[in-house]
C-alpha positions as CSV (number, residue, x, y, z in Angstrom):
1,M,143.2,167.0,90.9
2,Q,146.5,164.9,91.2
3,I,148.0,163.5,88.0
4,S,150.8,161.1,88.3
5,K,154.0,161.4,86.3
6,A,152.9,158.6,84.0
7,E,149.4,159.9,83.6
8,S,150.9,163.3,82.8
9,V,152.6,161.8,79.8
10,V,149.3,160.7,78.5
11,M,147.8,164.1,79.2
12,E,150.5,165.9,77.3
13,Q,149.8,163.8,74.2
14,L,146.2,164.5,74.5
15,W,146.8,168.2,75.0
16,R,148.8,168.2,71.8
17,A,146.1,166.6,69.7
18,H,142.7,165.2,70.5
19,P,140.6,163.2,70.4
20,Q,142.9,160.1,70.2
21,S,142.4,156.5,70.5
22,A,144.6,154.4,72.9
23,E,146.3,153.0,69.8
24,Q,147.0,156.4,68.6
25,I,148.5,157.5,71.9
26,V,150.6,154.3,72.1
27,A,151.9,155.0,68.5
28,H,152.8,158.7,69.4
29,L,154.6,157.6,72.6
30,A,156.5,154.7,71.0
31,D,159.8,156.6,70.7
32,A,159.8,157.9,74.2
33,R,158.1,155.1,76.1
34,E,158.0,151.3,75.5
35,W,154.5,151.1,77.0
36,Q,152.2,148.5,75.8
37,E,148.6,149.4,74.9
38,A,147.4,147.8,78.1
39,T,149.5,150.3,80.1
40,V,148.0,153.3,78.2
41,K,144.5,151.9,78.7
42,T,145.2,151.6,82.4
43,L,146.4,155.2,82.6
44,L,143.5,156.3,80.5
45,N,141.1,154.5,82.9
46,R,142.6,156.3,85.9
47,L,142.3,159.6,84.1
48,L,138.7,158.9,83.3
49,K,138.0,158.1,86.9
50,K,139.6,161.4,88.0
51,G,137.6,163.3,85.4
52,A,140.7,164.5,83.6
53,V,139.6,163.0,80.3
54,S,136.5,162.1,78.4
55,A,135.8,159.0,76.3
56,T,133.5,158.8,73.2
57,R,132.7,155.5,71.6
58,D,133.7,155.3,67.9
59,G,132.8,151.9,66.6
60,R,134.7,149.4,68.5
61,R,137.1,151.8,70.1
62,Y,137.1,154.9,72.3
63,L,138.4,158.3,71.6
64,Y,139.8,160.2,74.4
65,A,140.0,164.0,74.9
66,P,141.1,166.2,77.8
67,R,138.5,167.6,80.1
68,I,140.8,170.1,81.5
69,A,143.0,172.7,79.8
70,R,146.7,172.4,80.2
71,A,146.9,176.0,81.3
72,D,144.3,175.5,84.0
73,Y,146.1,172.3,85.2
74,V,149.6,174.1,85.3
75,E,148.0,177.0,87.2
76,A,146.4,174.7,89.8
77,Q,149.6,172.8,90.3
78,S,151.7,176.0,90.5
79,D,149.4,177.4,93.1
80,D,149.5,174.2,95.1
81,L,153.3,174.1,95.0
82,L,153.6,177.7,96.1
83,G,151.1,177.4,98.9
84,R,152.6,174.1,100.2
85,L,156.2,174.9,100.0
86,F,156.6,178.7,99.9
87,G,153.7,180.2,101.9
88,G,152.0,181.4,98.6
89,R,154.8,183.6,97.7
90,L,156.8,183.6,94.4
91,A,160.0,185.3,95.7
92,P,161.0,182.4,98.0
93,L,160.6,180.0,95.1
94,V,162.8,182.1,92.9
95,M,165.3,182.4,95.7
96,H,165.2,178.6,96.3
97,F,166.0,178.0,92.6
98,S,168.7,180.5,92.4
99,E,170.4,179.0,95.4
100,R,170.1,175.4,94.5
101,R,170.7,175.7,90.8
102,K,172.8,178.2,89.0
103,L,170.6,180.6,87.1
104,S,171.8,181.1,83.6
105,K,172.5,184.5,82.1
106,R,169.3,183.9,80.1
107,D,167.3,183.1,83.1
108,I,168.4,186.3,84.9
109,A,167.7,188.4,81.8
110,E,164.2,187.0,81.5
111,L,163.5,187.5,85.1
112,K,164.8,191.2,84.9
113,K,162.5,191.7,82.0
114,L,159.5,190.3,83.8
115,I,160.2,192.5,86.8
116,E,160.4,195.6,84.6
117,K,157.3,194.7,82.8
118,L,155.4,194.3,86.1
């Protein structure tokens, strides 16, 4: 399932707390985004069509909840990225990031701990 950058903002809010109405989502995102309620409802409708969220009628409004767990989504996206760009291998991904971006001492220490643990 492909979720756009804008849709992922809504999903992150729903993963934090659910169910929520469109109005609640707009209120929670008000500081970070200047989206109108219509924008959020459009994104929610896209997510509904993709099967990423569910909607339950609550009086005159709908309450939305994620249908997929964040961990499952992250795993699927990570697997897709590894498969498409790095032949399904993790080492080339880490090498890419170490060459393109400076790894901090903290990053290196965490990677060493991970390798020792494995």
